[in-house]
Backbone as JSON, one array per atom type, in Angstrom:
{
  "sequence": "MLHDRSDIRNQCLIASEFGYFGNVDSALIRNLNGSGAFVETRKRFSIGEVVRLKFPLHYLDPPVELTGVIAWTGSDGVGVKFNPDES",
  "N": [[4.32, 17.45, -1.33], [3.09, 16.61, -4.42], [1.19, 14.08, -6.0], [0.33, 12.36, -8.91], [-2.83, 11.1, -9.28], [-5.75, 9.15, -9.9], [-8.03, 8.8, -8.33], [-9.63, 9.99, -5.33], [-8.03, 9.68, -2.24], [-8.83, 7.93, 0.75], [-8.49, 8.91, 4.02], [-6.98, 7.02, 6.59], [-6.11, 4.62, 9.13], [-4.67, 1.83, 9.17], [-3.52, -1.19, 10.33], [-1.21, -3.3, 8.78], [0.14, -6.12, 6.91], [3.12, -6.04, 5.2], [4.55, -7.11, 2.43], [7.59, -8.0, 0.78], [10.12, -9.02, -1.42], [10.16, -11.65, -0.3], [10.16, -11.09, 2.39], [8.27, -10.09, 5.3], [6.81, -7.4, 6.87], [5.39, -5.38, 9.49], [3.23, -2.64, 8.87], [1.78, 0.64, 8.49], [-1.15, 1.59, 6.87], [-1.92, 4.66, 5.6], [-3.53, 6.14, 3.89], [-6.03, 5.29, 1.45], [-7.44, 3.85, -1.5], [-9.3, 2.42, -4.26], [-7.31, 2.16, -6.18], [-4.8, 2.43, -5.06], [-2.44, 3.03, -2.31], [-1.07, 4.82, 0.52], [1.67, 3.87, 2.31], [3.02, 3.85, 5.43], [6.32, 3.59, 6.2], [9.68, 2.87, 7.18], [11.41, 1.52, 5.67], [13.43, 1.32, 2.74], [12.68, 1.65, -0.66], [12.67, 1.01, -4.2], [11.3, 2.68, -7.03], [8.89, 0.9, -8.82], [9.32, -1.58, -7.66], [7.87, -4.68, -6.68], [5.29, -5.29, -4.36], [3.39, -6.66, -1.61], [0.32, -6.29, 0.03], [-1.5, -6.98, 2.97], [-4.43, -6.71, 4.71], [-6.98, -6.03, 7.19], [-10.44, -5.36, 6.61], [-13.27, -4.06, 8.1], [-15.68, -5.12, 7.2], [-15.13, -7.3, 5.65], [-14.14, -10.69, 5.45], [-12.06, -13.24, 4.68], [-9.03, -11.22, 5.42], [-8.11, -8.51, 3.17], [-5.99, -9.02, 0.4], [-3.56, -7.71, -1.63], [-1.58, -7.13, -4.55], [0.94, -4.87, -5.56], [2.8, -2.12, -7.01], [5.64, -0.11, -6.2], [5.01, 3.21, -6.51], [5.91, 5.74, -5.88], [8.35, 7.22, -3.68], [9.06, 8.38, -0.36], [10.27, 10.23, 2.51], [8.87, 9.31, 4.71], [7.43, 7.11, 3.91], [5.82, 5.08, 1.34], [4.2, 5.24, -1.87], [1.86, 3.03, -3.11], [0.8, 1.46, -5.98], [-1.93, -0.38, -6.89], [-2.28, -3.6, -8.45], [-4.27, -3.61, -11.25], [-5.81, -5.82, -11.95], [-6.47, -7.04, -9.6], [-7.7, -5.22, -7.87]],
  "CA": [[4.62, 16.74, -2.54], [1.9, 16.21, -5.14], [1.32, 12.85, -6.77], [-0.75, 12.21, -9.86], [-3.67, 9.94, -9.01], [-7.05, 9.31, -10.52], [-9.09, 8.75, -7.33], [-9.37, 10.59, -4.03], [-7.66, 8.71, -1.22], [-9.54, 8.01, 2.02], [-7.58, 8.88, 5.15], [-7.25, 5.88, 7.46], [-4.98, 4.12, 9.92], [-4.92, 0.39, 9.15], [-2.35, -2.04, 10.5], [-1.15, -4.24, 7.66], [1.36, -6.86, 6.62], [3.71, -5.47, 4.0], [5.48, -8.12, 1.96], [8.5, -7.62, -0.31], [11.3, -9.9, -1.56], [10.09, -12.77, 0.62], [10.08, -10.58, 3.76], [6.99, -9.52, 5.7], [6.9, -6.47, 7.99], [4.18, -4.64, 9.84], [3.24, -1.27, 8.37], [0.49, 1.32, 8.61], [-1.74, 2.23, 5.69], [-2.4, 5.97, 6.05], [-4.67, 6.48, 3.04], [-6.35, 4.12, 0.65], [-8.59, 3.81, -2.4], [-9.28, 1.23, -5.09], [-6.15, 2.06, -7.07], [-3.52, 2.47, -4.37], [-2.37, 3.37, -0.88], [0.17, 5.33, 1.09], [2.08, 2.98, 3.38], [4.06, 4.44, 6.27], [7.39, 2.65, 6.47], [11.05, 3.42, 7.14], [12.17, 0.72, 4.7], [13.7, 2.01, 1.48], [12.28, 0.91, -1.84], [12.86, 1.66, -5.5], [10.1, 2.75, -7.84], [8.71, -0.28, -9.65], [9.41, -2.83, -6.9], [6.59, -5.34, -6.41], [5.02, -5.51, -2.94], [2.09, -7.26, -1.31], [-0.32, -5.79, 1.24], [-2.58, -7.78, 3.55], [-5.01, -5.9, 5.77], [-8.4, -6.3, 7.46], [-11.49, -4.35, 6.5], [-14.25, -4.52, 9.08], [-16.82, -5.79, 6.59], [-14.66, -8.43, 4.84], [-13.39, -11.76, 6.09], [-10.75, -12.96, 5.26], [-8.44, -9.92, 5.09], [-7.8, -8.16, 1.79], [-4.6, -9.21, -0.02], [-3.36, -7.09, -2.94], [-0.23, -6.92, -5.05], [1.11, -3.56, -6.18], [4.17, -1.69, -7.27], [6.0, 1.17, -5.6], [4.82, 4.27, -7.49], [6.76, 6.84, -5.45], [8.93, 7.04, -2.35], [9.27, 9.59, 0.42], [11.02, 9.99, 3.74], [8.04, 8.65, 5.72], [6.71, 5.97, 3.39], [5.77, 4.84, -0.1], [2.93, 5.12, -2.56], [1.71, 1.73, -3.76], [-0.25, 1.39, -6.99], [-2.38, -1.75, -6.93], [-2.45, -4.3, -9.72], [-5.68, -3.4, -11.6], [-6.51, -7.09, -12.04], [-6.83, -7.49, -8.26], [-8.43, -4.24, -7.06]],
  "C": [[3.31, 16.3, -3.18], [2.18, 14.97, -5.96], [0.1, 12.73, -7.66], [-1.53, 10.95, -9.53], [-5.07, 10.22, -9.53], [-8.19, 9.37, -9.52], [-8.66, 9.44, -6.04], [-9.04, 9.47, -3.04], [-8.44, 8.99, 0.06], [-8.52, 7.89, 3.15], [-7.96, 7.73, 6.07], [-6.0, 5.59, 8.29], [-5.22, 2.62, 10.09], [-3.6, -0.36, 9.3], [-2.36, -3.09, 9.4], [0.13, -5.05, 7.71], [1.85, -6.37, 5.27], [4.8, -6.42, 3.54], [6.3, -7.65, 0.77], [9.7, -8.57, -0.27], [11.31, -11.05, -0.56], [10.05, -12.37, 2.09], [8.68, -10.08, 4.03], [7.23, -8.66, 6.93], [5.52, -5.93, 8.31], [4.33, -3.22, 9.32], [1.85, -0.68, 8.57], [0.08, 1.89, 7.26], [-2.36, 3.52, 6.18], [-3.49, 6.55, 5.17], [-4.8, 5.41, 1.98], [-7.49, 4.43, -0.3], [-8.45, 2.57, -3.27], [-8.06, 1.08, -5.96], [-4.8, 2.1, -6.35], [-3.63, 2.89, -2.92], [-1.06, 4.07, -0.58], [0.47, 4.45, 2.29], [3.23, 3.64, 4.13], [5.08, 3.36, 6.59], [8.73, 3.36, 6.42], [11.94, 2.62, 6.2], [12.34, 1.53, 3.42], [13.39, 1.11, 0.31], [12.63, 1.71, -3.08], [11.53, 1.66, -6.24], [10.06, 1.53, -8.75], [8.83, -1.6, -8.91], [8.01, -3.37, -6.61], [6.47, -5.61, -4.91], [3.63, -6.13, -2.79], [1.59, -6.69, 0.01], [-1.43, -6.74, 1.68], [-3.11, -6.99, 4.73], [-6.48, -6.23, 5.96], [-9.26, -5.09, 7.09], [-12.66, -4.89, 7.3], [-15.4, -5.31, 8.47], [-16.41, -6.98, 5.72], [-13.9, -9.43, 5.69], [-13.21, -12.84, 5.06], [-10.22, -11.59, 4.88], [-8.19, -9.75, 3.59], [-6.32, -8.42, 1.54], [-4.45, -8.69, -1.44], [-1.88, -6.98, -3.27], [-0.19, -5.55, -5.71], [2.56, -3.29, -6.47], [4.4, -0.35, -6.57], [5.92, 2.24, -6.69], [5.67, 5.49, -7.17], [7.27, 6.55, -4.05], [9.09, 8.39, -1.68], [9.97, 9.24, 1.72], [10.2, 9.24, 4.79], [7.23, 7.48, 5.17], [6.73, 5.91, 1.87], [4.34, 4.88, -0.61], [2.91, 3.8, -3.3], [0.55, 1.81, -4.74], [-0.63, -0.07, -7.13], [-2.45, -2.29, -8.34], [-3.93, -4.19, -10.09], [-6.47, -4.7, -11.74], [-7.0, -7.59, -10.7], [-7.74, -6.52, -7.53], [-9.88, -4.16, -7.45]]
}
């Protein structure tokens, strides 16, 4: 499946907190760049839903916290487009 994106995503495996509708679950970020991420999850979302990601980066303390929207969905996860004011 091809997805339109402006930047190359960096492959990774980052444990994160994935927040939505007042809930917080653990999820894995599988690729990442300044404009978005692929988050592996079995939860079902609709395009346009607002979510929040919190994850550590080895060179930043405290962890990164970003808000985004679900840009696309798939059987193994979702594409999250970050809010440009935060990234």
